N, C-alpha and C positions, 0 to 999 in steps of 0.2 A: 668624580664631582669635586668641585673646589669651594672652599669657603668664600662666602660672598664678600667679606672684608678684604681677602686676598685679591679677588678680581677687581674690587673697587680701587685698591692701590695700584694695581696695574693700569687700570683706565686713567687714573689721575696722571700717570707718567706719560701718557701719549699726547702728541700734539693736537690730534683731532678725536674728539668724541662726539659722534653724530647725535642730533636731537631727533628722536623718533616720537613725536607727539601721537598718543593714542595707542602705541604699540608697546609690548613688554619684552622685546628681544634682549635688552640689556639685563633684565631681571632673570631671564632664562639662561643666559650665558653660563653662569657658575655650574648649573646642572649638566651642561655639556662637556665642560672641560675636564680633562684628567687632572689629578691632584698636583702634577709637576708641569702642567702646560703653561707656557707664557704667551700672553697676548702681545703681538708685535705691531699690529695696525688694525684700524676700524674705518669703516665707511657705511653710511646710509647708502642703500643700493637697490637695484632691480634685477631679477632674474626671471626670464619668461614673463609670467603673468603675476609674479609675486613681488612685493615690495617688503624690504626688511633691512637686515644688517649683514654686512660682509666683514667677517672677522679672519684675520691671519694670526695663526699661532706658530711657534716654532716646529709643530708637527703637521698642521693641516690648514687649509683654506675652508672656511665654513660660511655658508649662506644661511640665514635663519629668518623666516617669516613667522613672527610669534602671535599673529592674530589668533583669536580663540578658534579652536577645533576646526579642522585639524591643523596642527602646526606643520610647517614645511621646513625641512633640513636638508641641505645638500652639503656633502663633505668630500673634499679632495685631499687624500693624504699626500703630503709634499713628496714622498718617495714615488708616487704615481704620476706626479706632475713632470711632463716632459719639458714644458716651457711655459712662460707667461709673458705676455706683452701688454702694452697699454696704448691708448691713443686719447687725445683730448678734443672735445668738440664743444665750443661755446660754453666754457666754464665748467663743464662736467667731463667725465672721462669714462672710457671703456676698459675693462680688462678682458684679455682673451686667454684663457687657460687651456693648454693643450694636455689632455689626460684621457686615459681610457680609450685611446684611438679616436678621439673627436675633439672639437673645439667647443669650449663652453664659454659663453659670453656674459659678463656681468656689466651692468651700467652703474658707475659710482655717482652718487648724488652729492657726496660731500667733496667740495671743490679741493683739488690738490692731493687727493689721496691715492689716485691710480698709480702714480709713479712709486711712492713708498711701498705700496702693496707688492707690486710687481718686483721691484728691486730686493726687498726684504724676503720675498718668497724664494727667490733663487739663491740667496745667501744662506737662508735657513735649510733649504734642501741640501746645498753643498755641505754644510755643517753635519747633517744627518748622515749623509753618504760617507763622509770622512770619518765619522764616528765618534 
C-alpha cells in the first residue's frame, strides 16, 4: 500500500489524469500499489462490461472498476506481458495486451493515452527483464 500523498504527487506529474465522475478509482489506487510502485500512465477506460481506470505502473497494468460492491480489478504483471499494441478510432483508442496466452482488450476513453500506455509498458517491461 502507498501513501495517498505519494500517489497524488505521481498523478500530478502525468500529462493525463482522467476525470471519473461518480467513481472512486483514484482514491482506491493507493491501496493497490506497492510502496515502491511508480505510476507511469493513466486512462479512463472500458474492459468487457466494466468502466473504470487503466493504470500502468513500472510493474503491472491494472484495470480498476471502483463502483461499490464488488470492486473489479484486473492486473497483468509486466513480466507476463508478451506484447501490447494500440489502435485509434474516432478520438479514442484501444489497447490489446497479449498475456496469459490470450489477447485482452481495453478501450481507452481518455484521448491520446493509448500510445503512451503501450509504449511505456514495453519500456518498463524491458527494464524489469534487464534488471
